[in-house]
PQR file with spaces between the fields and no chain letter, atoms N, CA, C, O and H, PARSE charges and radii, in Angstrom:
ATOM       1  N    MET     1      77.582   12.434  -10.592 -0.4000 1.5000
ATOM       2  CA   MET     1      78.269   12.983   -9.463 -0.0000 2.0000
ATOM       3  C    MET     1      77.459   12.853   -8.189  0.5500 1.7000
ATOM       4  O    MET     1      78.026   12.752   -7.102 -0.5500 1.4000
ATOM       5  N    VAL     2      76.140   12.854   -8.308 -0.4000 1.5000
ATOM       6  CA   VAL     2      75.275   12.733   -7.137 -0.0000 2.0000
ATOM       7  C    VAL     2      75.492   11.389   -6.455  0.5500 1.7000
ATOM       8  O    VAL     2      75.434   11.306   -5.228 -0.5500 1.4000
ATOM       9  H    VAL     2      75.679   12.936   -9.191  0.4000 1.0000
ATOM      10  N    LEU     3      75.739   10.340   -7.226 -0.4000 1.5000
ATOM      11  CA   LEU     3      75.928    9.012   -6.641 -0.0000 2.0000
ATOM      12  C    LEU     3      77.156    8.944   -5.752  0.5500 1.7000
ATOM      13  O    LEU     3      77.193    8.125   -4.833 -0.5500 1.4000
ATOM      14  H    LEU     3      75.786   10.407   -8.222  0.4000 1.0000
ATOM      15  N    LEU     4      78.156    9.766   -5.989 -0.4000 1.5000
ATOM      16  CA   LEU     4      79.350    9.743   -5.160 -0.0000 2.0000
ATOM      17  C    LEU     4      79.140   10.418   -3.812  0.5500 1.7000
ATOM      18  O    LEU     4      79.904   10.177   -2.878 -0.5500 1.4000
ATOM      19  H    LEU     4      78.127   10.431   -6.736  0.4000 1.0000
ATOM      20  N    THR     5      78.126   11.253   -3.697 -0.4000 1.5000
ATOM      21  CA   THR     5      77.874   11.958   -2.445 -0.0000 2.0000
ATOM      22  C    THR     5      76.685   11.390   -1.684  0.5500 1.7000
ATOM      23  O    THR     5      76.318   11.928   -0.639 -0.5500 1.4000
ATOM      24  H    THR     5      77.506   11.450   -4.456  0.4000 1.0000
ATOM      25  N    VAL     6      76.077   10.324   -2.176 -0.4000 1.5000
ATOM      26  CA   VAL     6      74.905    9.753   -1.515 -0.0000 2.0000
ATOM      27  C    VAL     6      75.315    9.080   -0.203  0.5500 1.7000
ATOM      28  O    VAL     6      76.396    8.498   -0.109 -0.5500 1.4000
ATOM      29  H    VAL     6      76.375    9.887   -3.025  0.4000 1.0000
ATOM      30  N    GLN     7      74.458    9.163    0.791 -0.4000 1.5000
ATOM      31  CA   GLN     7      74.756    8.599    2.098 -0.0000 2.0000
ATOM      32  C    GLN     7      74.454    7.100    2.173  0.5500 1.7000
ATOM      33  O    GLN     7      74.937    6.427    3.084 -0.5500 1.4000
ATOM      34  H    GLN     7      73.580    9.635    0.714  0.4000 1.0000
ATOM      35  N    ASP     8      73.676    6.572    1.248 -0.4000 1.5000
ATOM      36  CA   ASP     8      73.286    5.162    1.276 -0.0000 2.0000
ATOM      37  C    ASP     8      74.301    4.325    0.492  0.5500 1.7000
ATOM      38  O    ASP     8      74.321    4.400   -0.737 -0.5500 1.4000
ATOM      39  H    ASP     8      73.283    7.119    0.509  0.4000 1.0000
ATOM      40  N    PRO     9      75.142    3.531    1.161 -0.5600 1.5000
ATOM      41  CA   PRO     9      76.166    2.751    0.441  0.2800 2.0000
ATOM      42  C    PRO     9      75.570    1.650   -0.426  0.5500 1.7000
ATOM      43  O    PRO     9      76.219    1.198   -1.370 -0.5500 1.4000
ATOM      44  N    ILE    10      74.351    1.206   -0.129 -0.4000 1.5000
ATOM      45  CA   ILE    10      73.728    0.157   -0.939 -0.0000 2.0000
ATOM      46  C    ILE    10      73.468    0.670   -2.345  0.5500 1.7000
ATOM      47  O    ILE    10      73.654   -0.067   -3.314 -0.5500 1.4000
ATOM      48  H    ILE    10      73.824    1.573    0.637  0.4000 1.0000
ATOM      49  N    LEU    11      73.046    1.904   -2.471 -0.4000 1.5000
ATOM      50  CA   LEU    11      72.792    2.476   -3.793 -0.0000 2.0000
ATOM      51  C    LEU    11      74.069    2.530   -4.613  0.5500 1.7000
ATOM      52  O    LEU    11      74.073    2.150   -5.784 -0.5500 1.4000
ATOM      53  H    LEU    11      72.895    2.502   -1.684  0.4000 1.0000
ATOM      54  N    LEU    12      75.144    2.994   -4.012 -0.4000 1.5000
ATOM      55  CA   LEU    12      76.412    3.103   -4.731 -0.0000 2.0000
ATOM      56  C    LEU    12      76.943    1.734   -5.128  0.5500 1.7000
ATOM      57  O    LEU    12      77.428    1.567   -6.248 -0.5500 1.4000
ATOM      58  H    LEU    12      75.141    3.302   -3.061  0.4000 1.0000
ATOM      59  N    SER    13      76.863    0.752   -4.239 -0.4000 1.5000
ATOM      60  CA   SER    13      77.338   -0.585   -4.590 -0.0000 2.0000
ATOM      61  C    SER    13      76.449   -1.223   -5.638  0.5500 1.7000
ATOM      62  O    SER    13      76.933   -2.005   -6.456 -0.5500 1.4000
ATOM      63  H    SER    13      76.469    0.887   -3.329  0.4000 1.0000
ATOM      64  N    GLY    14      75.162   -0.909   -5.637 -0.4000 1.5000
ATOM      65  CA   GLY    14      74.269   -1.422   -6.668 -0.0000 2.0000
ATOM      66  C    GLY    14      74.625   -0.897   -8.045  0.5500 1.7000
ATOM      67  O    GLY    14      74.576   -1.636   -9.028 -0.5500 1.4000
ATOM      68  H    GLY    14      74.769   -0.274   -4.973  0.4000 1.0000
ATOM      69  N    VAL    15      74.981    0.366   -8.118 -0.4000 1.5000
ATOM      70  CA   VAL    15      75.389    0.960   -9.402 -0.0000 2.0000
ATOM      71  C    VAL    15      76.697    0.323   -9.864  0.5500 1.7000
ATOM      72  O    VAL    15      76.848    0.007  -11.044 -0.5500 1.4000
ATOM      73  H    VAL    15      75.020    0.967   -7.319  0.4000 1.0000
ATOM      74  N    ALA    16      77.636    0.132   -8.951 -0.4000 1.5000
ATOM      75  CA   ALA    16      78.908   -0.498   -9.318 -0.0000 2.0000
ATOM      76  C    ALA    16      78.669   -1.928   -9.800  0.5500 1.7000
ATOM      77  O    ALA    16      79.269   -2.356  -10.787 -0.5500 1.4000
ATOM      78  H    ALA    16      77.513    0.388   -7.992  0.4000 1.0000
ATOM      79  N    LEU    17      77.808   -2.662   -9.121 -0.4000 1.5000
ATOM      80  CA   LEU    17      77.509   -4.027   -9.554 -0.0000 2.0000
ATOM      81  C    LEU    17      76.828   -4.053  -10.915  0.5500 1.7000
ATOM      82  O    LEU    17      77.069   -4.960  -11.712 -0.5500 1.4000
ATOM      83  H    LEU    17      77.320   -2.315   -8.320  0.4000 1.0000
ATOM      84  N    MET    18      75.979   -3.066  -11.187 -0.4000 1.5000
ATOM      85  CA   MET    18      75.325   -3.023  -12.485 -0.0000 2.0000
ATOM      86  C    MET    18      76.356   -2.894  -13.600  0.5500 1.7000
ATOM      87  O    MET    18      76.237   -3.556  -14.631 -0.5500 1.4000
ATOM      88  H    MET    18      75.783   -2.330  -10.539  0.4000 1.0000
ATOM      89  N    TYR    19      77.363   -2.051  -13.406 -0.4000 1.5000
ATOM      90  CA   TYR    19      78.398   -1.880  -14.425 -0.0000 2.0000
ATOM      91  C    TYR    19      79.293   -3.113  -14.526  0.5500 1.7000
ATOM      92  O    TYR    19      79.715   -3.484  -15.621 -0.5500 1.4000
ATOM      93  H    TYR    19      77.459   -1.513  -12.568  0.4000 1.0000
ATOM      94  N    LEU    20      79.580   -3.739  -13.410 -0.4000 1.5000
ATOM      95  CA   LEU    20      80.434   -4.922  -13.431 -0.0000 2.0000
ATOM      96  C    LEU    20      79.745   -6.141  -14.033  0.5500 1.7000
ATOM      97  O    LEU    20      80.406   -7.045  -14.543 -0.5500 1.4000
ATOM      98  H    LEU    20      79.237   -3.437  -12.520  0.4000 1.0000
ATOM      99  N    THR    21      78.423   -6.163  -13.973 -0.4000 1.5000
ATOM     100  CA   THR    21      77.686   -7.328  -14.472 -0.0000 2.0000
ATOM     101  C    THR    21      77.034   -7.064  -15.822  0.5500 1.7000
ATOM     102  O    THR    21      76.109   -7.780  -16.206 -0.5500 1.4000
ATOM     103  H    THR    21      77.885   -5.428  -13.559  0.4000 1.0000
ATOM     104  N    PHE    22      77.493   -6.056  -16.545 -0.4000 1.5000
ATOM     105  CA   PHE    22      76.937   -5.766  -17.865 -0.0000 2.0000
ATOM     106  C    PHE    22      77.096   -6.976  -18.771  0.5500 1.7000
ATOM     107  O    PHE    22      78.176   -7.568  -18.740 -0.5500 1.4000
ATOM     108  H    PHE    22      78.244   -5.474  -16.233  0.4000 1.0000
ATOM     109  N    PRO    23      76.166   -7.386  -19.542 -0.5600 1.5000
ATOM     110  CA   PRO    23      74.895   -6.813  -19.942  0.2800 2.0000
ATOM     111  C    PRO    23      73.707   -7.226  -19.069  0.5500 1.7000
ATOM     112  O    PRO    23      72.692   -6.529  -19.068 -0.5500 1.4000
ATOM     113  N    LEU    24      73.797   -8.334  -18.329 -0.4000 1.5000
ATOM     114  CA   LEU    24      72.644   -8.750  -17.530 -0.0000 2.0000
ATOM     115  C    LEU    24      72.320   -7.749  -16.429  0.5500 1.7000
ATOM     116  O    LEU    24      71.151   -7.565  -16.090 -0.5500 1.4000
ATOM     117  H    LEU    24      74.621   -8.900  -18.330  0.4000 1.0000
ATOM     118  N    GLY    25      73.322   -7.110  -15.873 -0.4000 1.5000
ATOM     119  CA   GLY    25      73.084   -6.114  -14.834 -0.0000 2.0000
ATOM     120  C    GLY    25      72.239   -4.961  -15.331  0.5500 1.7000
ATOM     121  O    GLY    25      71.364   -4.470  -14.618 -0.5500 1.4000
ATOM     122  H    GLY    25      74.272   -7.259  -16.149  0.4000 1.0000
ATOM     123  N    TRP    26      72.496   -4.531  -16.551 -0.4000 1.5000
ATOM     124  CA   TRP    26      71.717   -3.455  -17.138 -0.0000 2.0000
ATOM     125  C    TRP    26      70.266   -3.874  -17.331  0.5500 1.7000
ATOM     126  O    TRP    26      69.359   -3.077  -17.089 -0.5500 1.4000
ATOM     127  H    TRP    26      73.206   -4.930  -17.131  0.4000 1.0000
ATOM     128  N    VAL    27      70.032   -5.101  -17.759 -0.4000 1.5000
ATOM     129  CA   VAL    27      68.665   -5.597  -17.956 -0.0000 2.0000
ATOM     130  C    VAL    27      67.931   -5.654  -16.617  0.5500 1.7000
ATOM     131  O    VAL    27      66.770   -5.255  -16.522 -0.5500 1.4000
ATOM     132  H    VAL    27      70.768   -5.748  -17.956  0.4000 1.0000
ATOM     133  N    ILE    28      68.615   -6.154  -15.583 -0.4000 1.5000
ATOM     134  CA   ILE    28      68.000   -6.215  -14.252 -0.0000 2.0000
ATOM     135  C    ILE    28      67.691   -4.813  -13.750  0.5500 1.7000
ATOM     136  O    ILE    28      66.622   -4.572  -13.190 -0.5500 1.4000
ATOM     137  H    ILE    28      69.558   -6.478  -15.661  0.4000 1.0000
ATOM     138  N    TRP    29      68.614   -3.898  -13.947 -0.4000 1.5000
ATOM     139  CA   TRP    29      68.415   -2.520  -13.494 -0.0000 2.0000
ATOM     140  C    TRP    29      67.214   -1.888  -14.187  0.5500 1.7000
ATOM     141  O    TRP    29      66.419   -1.208  -13.539 -0.5500 1.4000
ATOM     142  H    TRP    29      69.483   -4.094  -14.402  0.4000 1.0000
ATOM     143  N    GLN    30      67.070   -2.100  -15.489 -0.4000 1.5000
ATOM     144  CA   GLN    30      65.948   -1.522  -16.224 -0.0000 2.0000
ATOM     145  C    GLN    30      64.624   -2.152  -15.804  0.5500 1.7000
ATOM     146  O    GLN    30      63.621   -1.451  -15.668 -0.5500 1.4000
ATOM     147  H    GLN    30      67.715   -2.653  -16.015  0.4000 1.0000
ATOM     148  N    ALA    31      64.612   -3.463  -15.598 -0.4000 1.5000
ATOM     149  CA   ALA    31      63.391   -4.135  -15.155 -0.0000 2.0000
ATOM     150  C    ALA    31      63.034   -3.705  -13.735  0.5500 1.7000
ATOM     151  O    ALA    31      61.856   -3.605  -13.393 -0.5500 1.4000
ATOM     152  H    ALA    31      65.427   -4.032  -15.709  0.4000 1.0000
ATOM     153  N    TRP    32      64.047   -3.452  -12.911 -0.4000 1.5000
ATOM     154  CA   TRP    32      63.816   -3.035  -11.523 -0.0000 2.0000
ATOM     155  C    TRP    32      63.079   -1.694  -11.472  0.5500 1.7000
ATOM     156  O    TRP    32      62.248   -1.476  -10.590 -0.5500 1.4000
ATOM     157  H    TRP    32      65.004   -3.533  -13.189  0.4000 1.0000
ATOM     158  N    ASP    33      63.377   -0.810  -12.399 -0.4000 1.5000
ATOM     159  CA   ASP    33      62.724    0.499  -12.432 -0.0000 2.0000
ATOM     160  C    ASP    33      61.248    0.397  -12.801  0.5500 1.7000
ATOM     161  O    ASP    33      60.484    1.325  -12.538 -0.5500 1.4000
ATOM     162  H    ASP    33      64.052   -0.987  -13.115  0.4000 1.0000
ATOM     163  N    LEU    34      60.841   -0.704  -13.400 -0.4000 1.5000
ATOM     164  CA   LEU    34      59.440   -0.879  -13.790 -0.0000 2.0000
ATOM     165  C    LEU    34      58.568   -1.390  -12.647  0.5500 1.7000
ATOM     166  O    LEU    34      57.342   -1.313  -12.728 -0.5500 1.4000
ATOM     167  H    LEU    34      61.462   -1.458  -13.614  0.4000 1.0000
ATOM     168  N    LEU    35      59.181   -1.909  -11.587 -0.4000 1.5000
ATOM     169  CA   LEU    35      58.428   -2.437  -10.454 -0.0000 2.0000
ATOM     170  C    LEU    35      57.834   -1.311   -9.611  0.5500 1.7000
ATOM     171  O    LEU    35      58.410   -0.227   -9.523 -0.5500 1.4000
ATOM     172  H    LEU    35      60.177   -1.972  -11.521  0.4000 1.0000
ATOM     173  N    PRO    36      56.684   -1.568   -8.993 -0.5600 1.5000
ATOM     174  CA   PRO    36      56.147   -0.570   -8.052  0.2800 2.0000
ATOM     175  C    PRO    36      57.092   -0.386   -6.870  0.5500 1.7000
ATOM     176  O    PRO    36      57.789   -1.326   -6.487 -0.5500 1.4000
ATOM     177  N    ILE    37      57.123    0.780   -6.301 -0.4000 1.5000
ATOM     178  CA   ILE    37      58.074    1.126   -5.248 -0.0000 2.0000
ATOM     179  C    ILE    37      57.926    0.231   -4.019  0.5500 1.7000
ATOM     180  O    ILE    37      58.915   -0.026   -3.334 -0.5500 1.4000
ATOM     181  H    ILE    37      56.556    1.543   -6.612  0.4000 1.0000
ATOM     182  N    GLU    38      56.732   -0.246   -3.726 -0.4000 1.5000
ATOM     183  CA   GLU    38      56.551   -1.084   -2.544 -0.0000 2.0000
ATOM     184  C    GLU    38      57.108   -2.500   -2.725  0.5500 1.7000
ATOM     185  O    GLU    38      57.248   -3.231   -1.745 -0.5500 1.4000
ATOM     186  H    GLU    38      55.928   -0.037   -4.283  0.4000 1.0000
ATOM     187  N    LEU    39      57.421   -2.889   -3.942 -0.4000 1.5000
ATOM     188  CA   LEU    39      58.000   -4.212   -4.194 -0.0000 2.0000
ATOM     189  C    LEU    39      59.523   -4.185   -4.289  0.5500 1.7000
ATOM     190  O    LEU    39      60.155   -5.236   -4.396 -0.5500 1.4000
ATOM     191  H    LEU    39      57.307   -2.295   -4.738  0.4000 1.0000
ATOM     192  N    THR    40      60.102   -3.018   -4.251 -0.4000 1.5000
ATOM     193  CA   THR    40      61.547   -2.919   -4.410 -0.0000 2.0000
ATOM     194  C    THR    40      62.252   -2.955   -3.058  0.5500 1.7000
ATOM     195  O    THR    40      61.812   -2.340   -2.087 -0.5500 1.4000
ATOM     196  H    THR    40      59.588   -2.165   -4.164  0.4000 1.0000
ATOM     197  N    ASN    41      63.346   -3.685   -3.024 -0.4000 1.5000
ATOM     198  CA   ASN    41      64.183   -3.786   -1.835 -0.0000 2.0000
ATOM     199  C    ASN    41      65.633   -3.742   -2.316  0.5500 1.7000
ATOM     200  O    ASN    41      66.018   -4.565   -3.147 -0.5500 1.4000
ATOM     201  H    ASN    41      63.704   -4.185   -3.812  0.4000 1.0000
ATOM     202  N    PRO    42      66.434   -2.825   -1.829 -0.5600 1.5000
ATOM     203  CA   PRO    42      67.806   -2.695   -2.327  0.2800 2.0000
ATOM     204  C    PRO    42      68.651   -3.948   -2.119  0.5500 1.7000
ATOM     205  O    PRO    42      69.534   -4.236   -2.927 -0.5500 1.4000
ATOM     206  N    ILE    43      68.396   -4.687   -1.060 -0.4000 1.5000
ATOM     207  CA   ILE    43      69.157   -5.909   -0.806 -0.0000 2.0000
ATOM     208  C    ILE    43      68.862   -6.948   -1.890  0.5500 1.7000
ATOM     209  O    ILE    43      69.767   -7.644   -2.350 -0.5500 1.4000
ATOM     210  H    ILE    43      67.679   -4.452   -0.404  0.4000 1.0000
ATOM     211  N    VAL    44      67.608   -7.049   -2.290 -0.4000 1.5000
ATOM     212  CA   VAL    44      67.243   -8.001   -3.353 -0.0000 2.0000
ATOM     213  C    VAL    44      67.902   -7.592   -4.666  0.5500 1.7000
ATOM     214  O    VAL    44      68.353   -8.450   -5.425 -0.5500 1.4000
ATOM     215  H    VAL    44      66.873   -6.485   -1.916  0.4000 1.0000
ATOM     216  N    LEU    45      67.961   -6.300   -4.938 -0.4000 1.5000
ATOM     217  CA   LEU    45      68.621   -5.825   -6.160 -0.0000 2.0000
ATOM     218  C    LEU    45      70.097   -6.216   -6.157  0.5500 1.7000
ATOM     219  O    LEU    45      70.617   -6.688   -7.167 -0.5500 1.4000
ATOM     220  H    LEU    45      67.594   -5.603   -4.322  0.4000 1.0000
ATOM     221  N    ILE    46      70.763   -6.022   -5.038 -0.4000 1.5000
ATOM     222  CA   ILE    46      72.189   -6.390   -4.945 -0.0000 2.0000
ATOM     223  C    ILE    46      72.357   -7.893   -5.148  0.5500 1.7000
ATOM     224  O    ILE    46      73.271   -8.322   -5.853 -0.5500 1.4000
ATOM     225  H    ILE    46      70.341   -5.638   -4.217  0.4000 1.0000
ATOM     226  N    LEU    47      71.490   -8.692   -4.543 -0.4000 1.5000
ATOM     227  CA   LEU    47      71.582  -10.150   -4.707 -0.0000 2.0000
ATOM     228  C    LEU    47      71.339  -10.565   -6.151  0.5500 1.7000
ATOM     229  O    LEU    47      72.014  -11.461   -6.659 -0.5500 1.4000
ATOM     230  H    LEU    47      70.747   -8.343   -3.970  0.4000 1.0000
ATOM     231  N    LEU    48      70.389   -9.928   -6.812 -0.4000 1.5000
ATOM     232  CA   LEU    48      70.141  -10.234   -8.231 -0.0000 2.0000
ATOM     233  C    LEU    48      71.341   -9.874   -9.096  0.5500 1.7000
ATOM     234  O    LEU    48      71.712  -10.631   -9.993 -0.5500 1.4000
ATOM     235  H    LEU    48      69.841   -9.201   -6.399  0.4000 1.0000
ATOM     236  N    LEU    49      71.947   -8.726   -8.830 -0.4000 1.5000
ATOM     237  CA   LEU    49      73.116   -8.319   -9.608 -0.0000 2.0000
ATOM     238  C    LEU    49      74.305   -9.239   -9.346  0.5500 1.7000
ATOM     239  O    LEU    49      75.063   -9.549  -10.265 -0.5500 1.4000
ATOM     240  H    LEU    49      71.645   -8.111   -8.102  0.4000 1.0000
ATOM     241  N    MET    50      74.473   -9.678   -8.098 -0.4000 1.5000
ATOM     242  CA   MET    50      75.554  -10.623   -7.791 -0.0000 2.0000
ATOM     243  C    MET    50      75.308  -11.957   -8.496  0.5500 1.7000
ATOM     244  O    MET    50      76.238  -12.554   -9.039 -0.5500 1.4000
ATOM     245  H    MET    50      73.857   -9.426   -7.351  0.4000 1.0000
ATOM     246  N    GLY    51      74.073  -12.417   -8.487 -0.4000 1.5000
ATOM     247  CA   GLY    51      73.734  -13.660   -9.188 -0.0000 2.0000
ATOM     248  C    GLY    51      73.988  -13.554  -10.686  0.5500 1.7000
ATOM     249  O    GLY    51      74.468  -14.501  -11.309 -0.5500 1.4000
ATOM     250  H    GLY    51      73.318  -11.932   -8.046  0.4000 1.0000
ATOM     251  N    ALA    52      73.666  -12.403  -11.260 -0.4000 1.5000
ATOM     252  CA   ALA    52      73.922  -12.191  -12.686 -0.0000 2.0000
ATOM     253  C    ALA    52      75.415  -12.229  -12.973  0.5500 1.7000
ATOM     254  O    ALA    52      75.848  -12.793  -13.978 -0.5500 1.4000
ATOM     255  H    ALA    52      73.276  -11.634  -10.754  0.4000 1.0000
ATOM     256  N    GLY    53      76.197  -11.628  -12.089 -0.4000 1.5000
ATOM     257  CA   GLY    53      77.652  -11.651  -12.270 -0.0000 2.0000
ATOM     258  C    GLY    53      78.211  -13.057  -12.178  0.5500 1.7000
ATOM     259  O    GLY    53      79.049  -13.451  -12.990 -0.5500 1.4000
ATOM     260  H    GLY    53      75.845  -11.170  -11.273  0.4000 1.0000
ATOM     261  N    TRP    54      77.751  -13.817  -11.192 -0.4000 1.5000
ATOM     262  CA   TRP    54      78.204  -15.207  -11.065 -0.0000 2.0000
ATOM     263  C    TRP    54      77.801  -16.036  -12.276  0.5500 1.7000
ATOM     264  O    TRP    54      78.592  -16.839  -12.770 -0.5500 1.4000
ATOM     265  H    TRP    54      77.070  -13.497  -10.533  0.4000 1.0000
ATOM     266  N    PHE    55      76.571  -15.845  -12.758 -0.4000 1.5000
ATOM     267  CA   PHE    55      76.116  -16.588  -13.928 -0.0000 2.0000
ATOM     268  C    PHE    55      76.957  -16.242  -15.151  0.5500 1.7000
ATOM     269  O    PHE    55      77.346  -17.135  -15.904 -0.5500 1.4000
ATOM     270  H    PHE    55      75.929  -15.192  -12.356  0.4000 1.0000
ATOM     271  N    GLN    56      77.241  -14.965  -15.356 -0.4000 1.5000
ATOM     272  CA   GLN    56      78.049  -14.563  -16.507 -0.0000 2.0000
ATOM     273  C    GLN    56      79.465  -15.102  -16.412  0.5500 1.7000
ATOM     274  O    GLN    56      80.039  -15.514  -17.420 -0.5500 1.4000
ATOM     275  H    GLN    56      76.925  -14.240  -14.744  0.4000 1.0000
ATOM     276  N    ALA    57      80.038  -15.106  -15.209 -0.4000 1.5000
ATOM     277  CA   ALA    57      81.381  -15.668  -15.044 -0.0000 2.0000
ATOM     278  C    ALA    57      81.379  -17.160  -15.350  0.5500 1.7000
ATOM     279  O    ALA    57      82.300  -17.664  -15.994 -0.5500 1.4000
ATOM     280  H    ALA    57      79.571  -14.772  -14.390  0.4000 1.0000
ATOM     281  N    TRP    58      80.358  -17.861  -14.897 -0.4000 1.5000
ATOM     282  CA   TRP    58      80.242  -19.297  -15.177 -0.0000 2.0000
ATOM     283  C    TRP    58      80.096  -19.528  -16.684  0.5500 1.7000
ATOM     284  O    TRP    58      80.755  -20.404  -17.246 -0.5500 1.4000
ATOM     285  H    TRP    58      79.611  -17.451  -14.374  0.4000 1.0000
ATOM     286  N    ALA    59      79.234  -18.742  -17.338 -0.4000 1.5000
ATOM     287  CA   ALA    59      79.002  -18.917  -18.771 -0.0000 2.0000
ATOM     288  C    ALA    59      80.269  -18.639  -19.582  0.5500 1.7000
ATOM     289  O    ALA    59      80.566  -19.364  -20.531 -0.5500 1.4000
ATOM     290  H    ALA    59      78.699  -18.031  -16.882  0.4000 1.0000
ATOM     291  N    VAL    60      81.010  -17.607  -19.218 -0.4000 1.5000
ATOM     292  CA   VAL    60      82.251  -17.293  -19.934 -0.0000 2.0000
ATOM     293  C    VAL    60      83.282  -18.395  -19.723  0.5500 1.7000
ATOM     294  O    VAL    60      83.980  -18.772  -20.664 -0.5500 1.4000
ATOM     295  H    VAL    60      80.769  -17.018  -18.447  0.4000 1.0000
ATOM     296  N    SER    61      83.388  -18.919  -18.501 -0.4000 1.5000
ATOM     297  CA   SER    61      84.362  -19.992  -18.262 -0.0000 2.0000
ATOM     298  C    SER    61      83.995  -21.242  -19.047  0.5500 1.7000
ATOM     299  O    SER    61      84.882  -21.926  -19.558 -0.5500 1.4000
ATOM     300  H    SER    61      82.821  -18.613  -17.736  0.4000 1.0000
ATOM     301  N    ARG    62      82.708  -21.555  -19.153 -0.4000 1.5000
ATOM     302  CA   ARG    62      82.278  -22.706  -19.964 -0.0000 2.0000
ATOM     303  C    ARG    62      82.615  -22.481  -21.437  0.5500 1.7000
ATOM     304  O    ARG    62      83.071  -23.398  -22.121 -0.5500 1.4000
ATOM     305  H    ARG    62      81.988  -20.999  -18.738  0.4000 1.0000
ATOM     306  N    LEU    63      82.394  -21.279  -21.915 -0.4000 1.5000
ATOM     307  CA   LEU    63      82.686  -20.965  -23.313 -0.0000 2.0000
ATOM     308  C    LEU    63      84.180  -21.074  -23.591  0.5500 1.7000
ATOM     309  O    LEU    63      84.582  -21.621  -24.618 -0.5500 1.4000
ATOM     310  H    LEU    63      82.024  -20.534  -21.360  0.4000 1.0000
ATOM     311  N    VAL    64      85.001  -20.561  -22.689 -0.4000 1.5000
ATOM     312  CA   VAL    64      86.451  -20.625  -22.880 -0.0000 2.0000
ATOM     313  C    VAL    64      86.926  -22.081  -22.856  0.5500 1.7000
ATOM     314  O    VAL    64      87.768  -22.471  -23.665 -0.5500 1.4000
ATOM     315  H    VAL    64      84.675  -20.117  -21.855  0.4000 1.0000
ATOM     316  N    ARG    65      86.399  -22.870  -21.949 -0.4000 1.5000
ATOM     317  CA   ARG    65      86.767  -24.295  -21.902 -0.0000 2.0000
ATOM     318  C    ARG    65      86.351  -25.017  -23.170  0.5500 1.7000
ATOM     319  O    ARG    65      87.091  -25.848  -23.696 -0.5500 1.4000
ATOM     320  H    ARG    65      85.714  -22.554  -21.292  0.4000 1.0000
ATOM     321  N    GLN    66      85.166  -24.695  -23.655 -0.4000 1.5000
ATOM     322  CA   GLN    66      84.663  -25.315  -24.897 -0.0000 2.0000
ATOM     323  C    GLN    66      85.584  -24.970  -26.068  0.5500 1.7000
ATOM     324  O    GLN    66      85.932  -25.834  -26.872 -0.5500 1.4000
ATOM     325  H    GLN    66      84.565  -24.020  -23.228  0.4000 1.0000
ATOM     326  N    LEU    67      85.968  -23.712  -26.151 -0.4000 1.5000
ATOM     327  CA   LEU    67      86.852  -23.302  -27.246 -0.0000 2.0000
ATOM     328  C    LEU    67      88.229  -23.904  -27.115  0.5500 1.7000
ATOM     329  O    LEU    67      88.843  -24.257  -28.122 -0.5500 1.4000
ATOM     330  H    LEU    67      85.686  -23.010  -25.498  0.4000 1.0000
ATOM     331  N    ALA    68      88.737  -24.033  -25.889 -0.4000 1.5000
ATOM     332  CA   ALA    68      90.051  -24.637  -25.670 -0.0000 2.0000
ATOM     333  C    ALA    68      90.026  -26.116  -26.060  0.5500 1.7000
ATOM     334  O    ALA    68      90.979  -26.611  -26.661 -0.5500 1.4000
ATOM     335  H    ALA    68      88.239  -23.746  -25.071  0.4000 1.0000
ATOM     336  N    ARG    69      88.961  -26.813  -25.728 -0.4000 1.5000
ATOM     337  CA   ARG    69      88.844  -28.223  -26.100 -0.0000 2.0000
ATOM     338  C    ARG    69      88.766  -28.400  -27.607  0.5500 1.7000
ATOM     339  O    ARG    69      89.343  -29.335  -28.163 -0.5500 1.4000
ATOM     340  H    ARG    69      88.187  -26.410  -25.239  0.4000 1.0000
ATOM     341  N    ARG    70      88.055  -27.503  -28.258 -0.4000 1.5000
ATOM     342  CA   ARG    70      87.894  -27.606  -29.705 -0.0000 2.0000
ATOM     343  C    ARG    70      89.201  -27.328  -30.429  0.5500 1.7000
ATOM     344  O    ARG    70      89.494  -27.965  -31.441 -0.5500 1.4000
ATOM     345  H    ARG    70      87.586  -26.744  -27.806  0.4000 1.0000
ATOM     346  N    ASN    71      89.991  -26.383  -29.925 -0.4000 1.5000
ATOM     347  CA   ASN    71      91.257  -26.031  -30.570 -0.0000 2.0000
ATOM     348  C    ASN    71      92.419  -26.877  -30.107  0.5500 1.7000
ATOM     349  O    ASN    71      93.462  -26.895  -30.761 -0.5500 1.4000
ATOM     350  H    ASN    71      89.752  -25.865  -29.104  0.4000 1.0000
ATOM     351  N    GLY    72      92.269  -27.580  -28.991 -0.4000 1.5000
ATOM     352  CA   GLY    72      93.389  -28.330  -28.421 -0.0000 2.0000
ATOM     353  C    GLY    72      93.409  -29.728  -28.768  0.5500 1.7000
ATOM     354  O    GLY    72      94.307  -30.457  -28.344 -0.5500 1.4000
ATOM     355  H    GLY    72      91.422  -27.565  -28.460  0.4000 1.0000
């Protein structure tokens, strides 16, 4: 509930991206918590989560095409 009342929209969008990019988003989020605070930048986290989402979408589309070719 705290995330819905936070004033920083980057934090809220980062959490939403983590859920949308599961499972890679969760791995990135967990690894991000291990970094020292001076190395963390919310913009970089959002970009990493977006990249994970794009990669997963690409991988799923390749898998679906592969299966369609095999069955067709």
